[in-house]
N, C-alpha and C positions, 0 to 999 in steps of 0.2 A: 562364740558370736557376740559381737560388740553391742553394747547398748548406748543409747544416746545420753547427752549431758542432762537432758530434762529428766530422763528416767533415773539417772544417778541422783539428781537434786531431790526427786520426790521421795527417794528411799535410801538416802546415803548411809545412814547408821546400820540399817540391816544388811546392805550390801558389803560394806566394810567389814562387819562381823562375820559375814559368810566367807570373805577372803581369808580372814584371819583363821577361822575354824578349818577351812578345807584346804588352804594353801594354794587354791586354784586362782591364777591372775584374773582380774576383771579388766576387759578392754572397754574403753569408752571412745566413741567417735565424736569428733567436734570439728566442724569446719574443714573437713577433709583430712584431719589428723587423727591418728590412732593413739590414745594414751593408755598405758597399761598400769594398773595398780596391783602391786604384788607386796608380799610379806617378806621382810628380811628377818633371819632368825636372830633371836635375841643373843647378845654377846655379853659374857661375864665381864665385870669391870676389870678384873685382873688380866684378862686377854687383851684389853686395850692399853695396857701399861707399856711404856717404851723401855726397850732393853738398853741397859747401861753397862759400861765397861766396869768390871769389878777386879779387885785385887785377887790374884791367885798365888797360893803359896802357903807357907807355914806362918801362922799368925805370930808366933814367937819371934820370927825373923824381923818383923816390922818393928818390934819394940827396941831393937838395937841399932836403928838407923841413925847416923850421925848428921844432924841438921844444922850444925854450928856454922857452916860456910854459907848457909841460906839465910840465917837469922840476922836481922838488923835491929839491935836494941833501941836505936833512935826512932824507928818507926812507930814505937808503942807510946812515945810521949806526946801529949796533946799539943 
């Protein structure tokens, strides 16, 4: 059953704590619109990390790559 915006304003902190504790959404009616206040589950910061491409293979094989055709000694001079 929705409450009015005035009821929400009168007791906002208790109502928000109730939604957090119970997980039951709170519906507020205002101007003919129905607004629902819900709780989103906490997300661990590691779960928000962006997946990146990684090198797959034997690490030893990467130490023997010949980069001489890509290296320009002139690009290091100021």
